Each structure stands twice: as structure tokens, then as C-alpha cells.
N, C-alpha and C positions, 0 to 999 in steps of 0.2 A: 246906277245900272238900268239897263236898256228893260223894258216892261214887258212882261212876259204874255207873248204873245203867240201863241201857236200858227192861229188863224190867219195869223200877215204872210206867213211858209208855207201854212203847212203840217200839218204833223205824219202828213205822207210823206211829204216832199224833205221832210226832217230825218226820219227813219231810215230812209236810201240813202239821204247825205251820208250819216252815221257809217252805216255798210259799207258802203262802196268807196269812203274815205278812208275806213279801216282794212279795208281791201289795196288800192289802190298803195297805201302807205306802205304795206309789206311787201307790193311785185317790184315797188319800183324804190322799196332800199334794200331787198333783199342784194342785186347787182353787189353792193357799196361794202357790203355788213363786213368791219374790220380792214379794211381797207390797211396797207404799207403806212397808206400816207393818212396821218391824224390832224385837222380836220381833212374830212376827202375834197381833193382833186376838183377845182372849181373850174375848171374847164372841161375835166367830163363831166361834172356833173352838169355846168349847161348843154353841152353835146347831144347826154342825153336826154332832158328833156325839148332840145330844141327839134333834136329828130320825130321824139313821139308828138307838140304839139304843132309843125309843122307834114306832118306825115308822111314822112319818108324812114318809118320803119314796120315792117308788116310783122313784126317778131310779137309774140305774147307771150307776157314772162309773167312764171311760176309762182304759185303761193307756198309760202312756207307753214309750221305746224306752228305761228299765229296765228294763220286764216283757217290751217284745218280741225284747228280748237274750239275756233270761231264759230266756224256751223254747225258744230258738234253742238253747244252750247244753244244759237239760235232755235236749231230741228226738236230740243230738248223740249224745249220752252215752249214752243209751238204744239206741240202733242200733249206734250204733260200743263202746261195751261200755269206753273209753277215751276219753282227749283225742287228738284228729283237727283238729289246727288245719288242715287242710285241707274238710275238712267241716266246719268251723267258719265260717272267714270262708265259704264258698257262702252257708252255710245266711243267715249276718248282710246279707248282697249281698242275696242274694235277698229277705228279707225287707222292706227296706230298697229295694228298687224296684218292688215287686207287691204291697207292703201299700196297698190305699185310700186306707188311714188315715194314712199317713209323713210328712204335713204335719202334721198334730198331735198325732205322734208326742214332738215337740221334743225331735231326736239335735239333737249338738252340729255348729257346723260346721264342725270337724276330720276328725270321724270321720266326718261325710258323703265329704268327698276322700278319707279311708282309700280309702271301699265303693268312690269311683267308678275309684280308682286301680288296686282289686283289680280289677276287673271289667275297668279299661281289657286290662291286663298277663295276662287270661285265667288268675289266680292262678297264674302264675310262680313265683313267690317270695313268699307270703304274711304276711310278718313285712317285707318290705321297707319298703310306704310310711307304716307309724308309722315306721320306725327314721330314715326322712329328714323328721321332720318338724319343724316349730323345731329346724333346723339343724344336725339330727341329733339332736337329744337328748332328744325323745319326747316326750307330749303327760303331764304332772302331773294328771292331773285322774281324777274316779271312776268314771269311765268302765268301768275293769275291775271295782274292788269292788261295784259297783252289781248287777253281772251274776255275784255270782260265788259265790251261794248255791248253784245244783245243783252245782256241783267237790267245797263242803265237804259238801255230804251221800253224792257221790260216792266220796269216799275218808275217808268216816268212819272205815272200819277200820283206818289206813294212818298209817305213823311219819310223820313232819315231813320225811321228804329228800320223800319221797312227793309230800307235799302242796305242800311248794314248786315240782317239777318243774310239780305238775298246773296250778298258778297263772301260772308262768311262760310257759306252755305255750297256756294260754285267754286272758293279759293280752297279749302281746307283741304279736297282731295288732293292738290298735287300743294301746295303754300301752307304753312302751317306757324312761321317765325310770323312774330309781327309787325315787321319787316316789309313778308312779302303780299299779305292781306291786306297792311294798310294801304300800300302801295297801290292796291286793287281798286280799293275803296277811295281811295282818291281820286284815282283815273275818272272811277264811276262818279264819285260828284262831281268834279269836269262837268264830265260829257252831260249830264245831268240837267246841267246852270245853264247849258248851251244851248242843248234843248229849248230850251222857256224864253230863251231871250230872243227878241226880234231882230235878224239878222240890218233888216233896215235904218237901226238906228245906230251910234253912234257906240262901239263895245270903251264900257268905261274898265281901263284894263285893272286900275287900282280896285273898284268892289269887285272885281272878278274875283281879284285873289283876296281880297279881304274873306269876301263869303266862306270863299276852299277855307282858310285860315278858321275863320269860324267853328266850323267844323269841322276838323281837324282836332281843336283845343278841347273839346265836350270827345271826342274816341283818343286821342295816345295820353298816356301818361302823364300825368307834371315830371321833370327830369329826364324825361326820356322820352321827348318828341321830335325827333331826326327828321318828317314829312315838318312840322309845324316849322322849324327853322329853315327848312328850304325855303317856305313858301314867306317869312319873315325880311331873307335873303333879298328872294325877289321882288317884296316888297321894297325894301331901298332901294332896290339898283333900280323902280320902276319911280319911282319920287325922287331921284337926283336924274331919269328922264336919260338913261342911258345905255345902248342900246349897244347887248355887246357882240364882238364876231363873235362865232361859227366857236372857235376857237375858246376864244374865253366861256361862253355856254359848256364844253366840257370840263372847265375847270374847275365853274363854282360852280355846275348841278351834275354834271356827268355824262359819261356816255357804254355806260356798259351793262352787261345780261343782270347788273345787280336795282332791286324796281327803285330805295333810292337814286340811286345812279342813275337811273333814265323816266322814272315817271313827270317827277319836277321840271325835267328838261323837252318834255313831249309841251305839257302845258306854255313852258314859256317859250317853243317855237310855234307855239299858235298864240300868244299873244303875242310877239315880235313880228309875228310875219301882218299883225294887221295896219303897219305901216308896211311901206315900198322896204325894199332890200336896198342896198349903196353898188350890190357887185353883181344883182338882175333885174330885171328891169323889168317885170313883170306886174300887168297890173291885177292878176286872178290871185287875191287875199288867199283860194284856199288850195293854190299852185306853190305858192309864195310859202305857206306851211308844211309843204310834202316839202320841197326844196331848204328851207331852214333846217327842217331838224335832220336830213340827209347830210346835211352839209356838217352840221356836225359831230358825223363818224361812229366808228364803236357798235354797240348794235342797232344800225341803221333802222333791218326791215323792221323791229318788234317800236321802237323811237318814232319812225314814221306812221306805226300803226295806229300808235293810240293817239300823236296829234292830229293824224286825218282822222279818227273815230269825232277828237272832238270841232273839229275845222270841220266837220261832215257834219254831227247836229245843226254845228251855230247857222251855219251857210244855207243847208240844203242839198239836195241831192241838182238843183239847173245849174248851181252856181259852177259843177264838173263837168272841166270837155270833154266833149264826147272820143275822141280823140286818146285821151285820155282809156277812159274804160274799155274800146275795146281792142285794146294791149298787156290788160288783163284776164287771166283766166278763170272760170266761175261766176263770170258779170252778168249772166244770165240767173245765172240760179238767185247770188245774189237779192239782185233786183226784186224776184220771184221775193224771196225769206222775208224782206223788209215790210213788203206788205201783208206777208200772212202771219211776221212776229205783231205786229199791230194792232191785227184785228185782236189773236189770243190775249194781247196786253189788255183789252175790255171784258174780257170773259168773269 
């Protein structure tokens, strides 16, 4: 494994890279979400990236609920200097009910029900509405994972127990099924690990997977460890030195709104993009990560935002082309919030 040298790239650059990577993944992935053709049309995707990277478009791509909730988490952490579930719940609800673009943000039906219940109860028990969903089993969607990047940054210098507690406090507001919050935890651990690695050294993908697997084996119940199973499958694929196609990734790891069928896909996309792609000749591994994540199809905005957060945390902001940043709504705010989040994490 590459050594932990935050000073090599600079932790501030990595904080920015993570949040900007998440934003770009969301904004660029949204136009391809649940396309009729799965995986996504290679020609359409190439043209999309070519226009952006060559400066042939001035279109500003809007963000979805992924970024809306991520920004709420970031602002809450900056203001409270800790995970504050009540404040988070109020921010989520306020954002949902006051943002004039809410109908275009693609919030899922079940999280909308949670927001309505939270407002109706006047936030008396902020965890209860999510607990009551799906006959008390809770949601196993990827909504908790899609917004976890700022938490991973905030706990960058904390141990695994602290990370687990922070993720659960943030996730339980909307997702109380183990597959829902453990998906958020796995993604948080992946970002946390990427943040600490030196991107000037070659990434050992196998060791990256094995470290995540070791951590998840301590978290998931024996006999019921779906994320460990996915990581073991990923390990076997890398052991065989097999590069999956986007369609094969969808078949092996999924591409849906279910956390178990999207979080491992995001991790694989980041690792796969370490090497050149056969059908997309781009030398920038961050761009390859976003491109590949979208190419898998399905829930493209969320898979790409998760993959973008890992890649951004690993490579840092400097590798992200200016042309990509300029095409995303909220880019200036995200850059500023990254700096403020870094300061808040040391208080």
C-alpha cells in the first residue's frame, strides 16, 4: 500500500478534490441516469466528455439530491464541529421544502416521506420516521452513502470506531437497514483510505480491497456479510487480472439505487480507472473514473458521485480539469466549503 503522506498532495487539495469530485460525478452522471440502453451508449458518453473537455459547451449541469444533501451535511459539520442529527434533519427538510428546484433534484419517494414525517412531528425523534419504513426494517437504498463524503473528510484523523459512530449518526436519519448504513460506512472507509494515500506512488488495488475487507469483516455479522462478499468477489477479479467491461460490472456488482448494488460498483470504478480504458483514450485517471462509473449505467449520478469522491480524495483537486469544474452548478460554493470543512475538522 502506498504510504500515508497527506503532505505530498496537501490535505486541503484532497479535501477539495473529494467534494468537487463528488459534485462532478453527480452533475455529469445525472443526464445518463436510468438510460434506456444499459450500459450507457459509448458514443453518447464520449461525445458528452469531448464537448466538455474541449470547451465546446457552455451548459451548466445542475446537481441532484445527492449534492443537495451532501451540502447540508457539510454545512452542518462546519457549524456544529460534530455530527448533530437534529441539525442535519432540519437542514435536509428545509432544503427539500424551500429549494425551488426540488422537483428536479430527483429525491426518492421514501426519503420524501421521511422529510414529511420529520416536519409533521416537529423533529421530536429524528430517527423514528426512518425506523418505521419498510415494516420497521428500514431503507437499504444508497441515499446515506451518496452524502457521506463530508463525513469521511471530517473524521480524517479519527479511528474506525469514531468513523463508524459518525456514519451511523448521519445515516440513521434516513436509512436504518444494515445494508443501507453499512454501504455508507464502506464508502466512508474507502474515501478515508484514499485520502491518506500518496497518489504519486502506484496504488496497490489489491491491498486497497483487502484493507476495506478487513475493516468490513469486523463490522458485518458473520453469515450475513454482503459487502464482504462483494469485496471478496472484487479481490478475485483483481487476482485474475481481469478488467471487467461496464456491462460485466453491472452484472457482478450492480448499478441500481440499492446500496449493495452501487457502492461496490463505485469502488470498482475507481480502482479500474487506475489503468487506461480500452475504448476511451484519456490519460487523466480522475476523468476515467467518472467516465467508467457513468458507463455502467443505472443510477449513474449516485454511482459517479461516490466514485468521484474516492478519486478526488486520492488524486486531489489539481488533477481535475478546469473545464469540468466550470460546467457544474455550485462549484464555487463547494470549493469554499471544502476549505471551511478542513478548518472545522481540527477544532
